[in-house]
C-alpha positions as CSV (number, residue, x, y, z in Angstrom):
1,M,14.7,5.3,12.7
2,I,12.0,2.4,14.0
3,D,12.2,-0.9,13.6
4,K,7.9,-1.5,11.8
5,T,9.6,-5.1,10.4
6,E,6.4,-6.5,12.4
7,A,3.8,-4.1,12.0
8,L,4.7,-4.2,7.5
9,E,4.6,-8.2,8.1
10,K,0.7,-8.0,9.9
11,S,0.2,-4.9,6.5
12,K,-2.1,-7.0,4.2
13,F,-0.7,-5.1,1.3
14,R,2.4,-5.1,2.4
15,S,3.4,-8.2,3.7
16,R,1.5,-9.9,0.0
17,F,5.1,-8.5,-1.8
18,H,8.0,-11.6,-2.6
19,L,11.1,-11.7,-4.7
20,T,10.4,-13.7,-7.7
21,E,13.0,-16.5,-8.5
22,K,14.1,-14.3,-11.2
23,E,14.5,-11.2,-9.1
24,K,17.0,-13.7,-7.1
25,V,18.8,-14.8,-9.4
26,Y,19.5,-11.4,-10.7
27,I,20.5,-10.2,-7.3
28,K,22.8,-13.2,-7.4
29,E,24.0,-12.6,-11.0
30,K,24.6,-8.6,-9.8
31,G,25.3,-9.4,-6.1
32,M,24.2,-7.0,-2.9
33,D,26.6,-4.4,-3.3
34,T,25.1,-3.3,-6.9
35,I,21.6,-3.8,-5.5
36,K,22.7,-1.8,-2.5
37,R,23.8,1.1,-4.8
38,H,20.7,0.5,-7.1
39,A,18.4,1.5,-4.3
40,D,20.8,4.0,-3.0
41,D,20.2,5.1,-7.0
42,F,16.5,5.0,-6.7
43,I,15.9,6.4,-3.0
44,Q,18.7,9.8,-4.4
45,Q,16.4,9.7,-7.9
46,R,12.8,9.5,-6.7
47,L,12.2,10.0,-3.3
48,A,14.6,12.3,-2.1
49,N,13.5,15.4,-2.5
50,Y,9.6,16.3,-2.7
51,S,9.0,18.7,-4.4
52,T,10.6,17.5,-7.7
53,I,8.4,14.1,-8.1
54,K,4.9,13.0,-8.4
55,D,4.7,11.2,-5.0
56,G,2.7,7.7,-5.2
57,K,4.0,7.4,-9.4
58,Q,7.6,6.9,-8.5
59,T,8.3,3.5,-7.8
60,P,6.7,1.0,-10.5
61,M,5.2,-2.7,-8.9
62,K,7.4,-4.5,-10.9
63,G,11.1,-3.9,-12.7
64,H,13.0,-4.7,-10.4
65,P,14.0,-6.4,-7.2
66,V,14.3,-3.0,-5.0
67,F,10.7,-1.8,-6.6
68,I,8.9,-5.0,-4.8
69,A,11.4,-4.5,-1.4
70,Q,10.3,-0.3,-1.6
71,H,6.7,-1.2,-1.6
72,A,7.2,-4.3,1.1
73,T,9.1,-2.4,3.4
74,A,6.7,1.0,2.8
75,T,10.0,3.1,1.9
76,C,7.9,3.3,-1.8
77,C,6.8,7.2,-2.0
78,R,7.0,10.2,0.5
79,G,3.5,9.1,1.4
80,C,4.2,6.3,2.4
81,L,7.7,7.2,4.9
82,E,5.3,10.0,6.4
83,K,2.7,6.8,7.4
84,W,5.0,4.6,8.8
85,Y,8.4,6.2,8.9
86,H,7.0,9.6,10.7
87,I,9.3,11.4,7.7
88,P,7.2,14.5,6.5
89,K,6.9,14.3,3.1
90,T,7.7,18.1,2.1
91,V,11.0,17.8,3.5
92,P,14.2,16.8,1.4
93,L,15.4,13.8,3.2
94,T,18.7,14.6,4.7
95,E,21.6,11.8,3.9
96,K,20.8,10.0,7.3
97,Q,17.2,9.0,6.1
98,I,18.5,7.9,3.1
99,D,21.0,5.5,4.1
100,E,18.2,4.2,7.0
101,I,16.2,3.8,3.7
102,V,18.6,2.3,1.6
103,E,19.1,-0.5,5.4
104,I,15.1,-1.0,5.7
105,I,15.7,-1.9,2.2
106,M,18.1,-4.4,2.4
107,N,17.5,-5.9,5.1
108,W,14.1,-7.0,3.2
109,I,16.1,-7.8,0.3
110,K,18.2,-10.7,2.4
111,K,15.6,-11.8,4.6
112,E,13.7,-12.8,1.0
113,M,16.8,-14.1,-0.1
114,R,16.8,-17.1,3.2
C-alpha cells in the first residue's frame, strides 16, 4: 500500500486529529498489542465487507484511540480508503489489505505516543 503520511499531514482535516492525554494513558494501560488487536477487530467488523456497512457512518469521531487514528489516516470508511489508497469500496478487503490498514493506524498511534 502506498505511504500517504506526507499527504495526510498536509490535509487540513486529517492533520487536526491528535490523541488526548486520556487516550495516551489508555494506550499505555492496555499496551500496544491490545490496541493493535482492537484496530484489527474494528477493521474486520466495520470495513472489511462493504455490503454490510453504512459507509461514512461506521467510525465514531471519538471514544477510542483507534477511531482517532482512523480519521487521521483516512482509514475510517471505504470511501476514504478508495480516495486515499485506491482500494475499491465495493470489493471486500483482503487479509493483506486489512493488515496494511492496521499497520498504517498503528504507525500513526506510535508517532502520536512519542
